N, C-alpha and C positions, 0 to 999 in steps of 0.2 A: 621678625619676631625678636623679642627682647633676649639679650644674652644673659643666661643664668646657668648655675651649675647643674640644676636638674630641671626637667621639663615640668611645666604647669600640669595640674591634674585635669583629668578628663571631666567634661561637663555633660550632664544629661538631664533631661526633663521629659515627663510624660504629659501628653496633651489629649484631651477628649475630642471626639468627633464633632467639632463645631467650627464654623467659619472663622471665628476670631482666633483659632489656634494657629493659623498660618502667620499672621502678623506678630502674635505673641512668640512664636518660635523664632521668627526673624530677629526680634528684639533680644531674645535670649542669646542668640548666636552673636549679635552685634556686641553685646556686653562682654561675652567671652573673648571675642577677637580683640576688642579694645584692651581688656585685661592682659592678653597675651602679647600686645604690641603689634598686632597685625593691622595694617592700615592701607589706605590707598586703593588702587585698582584691584589688588588681590582680595582685600576685604570685601569690596563691592561684588567681585565675582563669587566669593564664598556665600555672601548673603543672597545673591540671586539664585545660586544653587540650592540653598536652604529653602527659599520660597518655592522653587519648582518641585523639589523632592517632597516637601511637606504637603504641598497641594496635591501631588499625585497620590500620596498616602491617604489623604482626606477624601479625595474624590473616588479613587479606585481600590484602595487597599484596606480601608478600615470598615468592617461590617458595623451595622447599627449596634449601639450600646458598647462599643469598644473604642480604643484610642490608638495613638502611635507614640513611639519613643524617639526623641531626637538626641543623638549623642555626637558631641564634638570632641575630637581627639587631637591634641597638639603633638607634633613631632618637632625635631630640631629645626627643620626648614620647610615644614608643611603642616597642613591641617586636613584631617579626614572628618567628613560629615557622614553620619549613618542615620537612616530613618528606618525604624523597625515597625512593621505593621503585621496584623494577623490575617491579612487577605491572601488569597491564592492568585496564581497567575504571575507571569514574569513581564515586567514593563520593558519596553524597548523603544528605540528611536524610530519615528516615522519620518519619511521625507517631508520637507516643509511644503505646505500648500499655501500660496499667497493669500487666498481668500478664506482660509480656515480661521475660525475664531479661537481654536485651541490646537493642541498637538505639537507645540514647539518646546514644551518643558524639557524633555530629555534631549532634544536637539541642542538646546542652550547648554544644558549640563555637559553634554558630550563635547561641545565646542569650547567651553570654559575650563573644564577640569582636565588635569593631567592624566587622571585615571578615573574610571567609574565602573560599576558593575552591580551584580545582584548576588546576594548570599542567601543560604537557607536558614530558616528559623522554624521552630515548631510551636505554635502554628505560624504560618506566614513566611515572610521574607525580610531581608535587609537590603535596601538600596543605598549605595554609598558612592561618594566621590572624594577624591584627594586633589588638593591644589597646593603647589609649592608656594611658600610665602615670600619668596624672592620674586623678582620680575618674571622669571621663568624658573620652573622647577630644576634644581641642580641635577637630580637623578630620580628615576622612578622610585616611588615608595613601595609599590607592590605591582603585581601584574594581574591581568584579568584571569590568569590561570590558577591562582590560589595561594599565593605566598602570604597574604594577610589572613588572619584567623577566620574571618567570616566570608572570604571570597569564595564564590562557587563558579559563576559564569559571567561572561560578558554578554551584552545584549545588542541585537541589531534589528529587531522586529518592530512592533508597534504599540503605542499607547498615546493618549492625549491628556491634557490637563487644562484647568481653567485659568491659572495664573501665568500670564506672559508679560514680557517687557512691553511697555507702550511708550509712545511719545518720545521725549528726549532720551529716556533710558534705552529704548529700542534703537534709536539712531546712533547713540554712543556705542552700543554693543555691535551693531552692524559695521561701523567703521573699524572697530577693534578686530572683528573677525576677518575683515578684508585684508588687514595688515599681516595676519598670521600666515 
């Protein structure tokens, strides 16, 4: 992240319940990260997390006629991504099934993010993740237990989504996860 005397401002945008909202949210996040000087693998990881979290919101968390809010929050050495939706239920990581068409979204987020969790919102929930912008995070930015303002719980149960890494992107991700 670029060295400045003060942190860049939080970016947020509301999206309607439409398929094109996921790529639009990813582009919005890409521009914010570039403006903040976040590049390389960590930017790629953040963008993949944005894709997965917004897809989950779109598919599972946004009732008809509603939308979701994407918020990107820069820290000195990290970025937090939050997706606010008005749906109920708590998303969670499912074990990966090799023949499943979906279900890997939060598994990818859990593998790439330094921290992730679910917070309460009325109505709905906030699903968030934090990634250090250095090669590895220098220290935790929050804990699953509630140090960040919207943190409520960590999740370990089940959900699935439609947007997953494929082809070369999936192969690159698999290689990186094996190295960790």
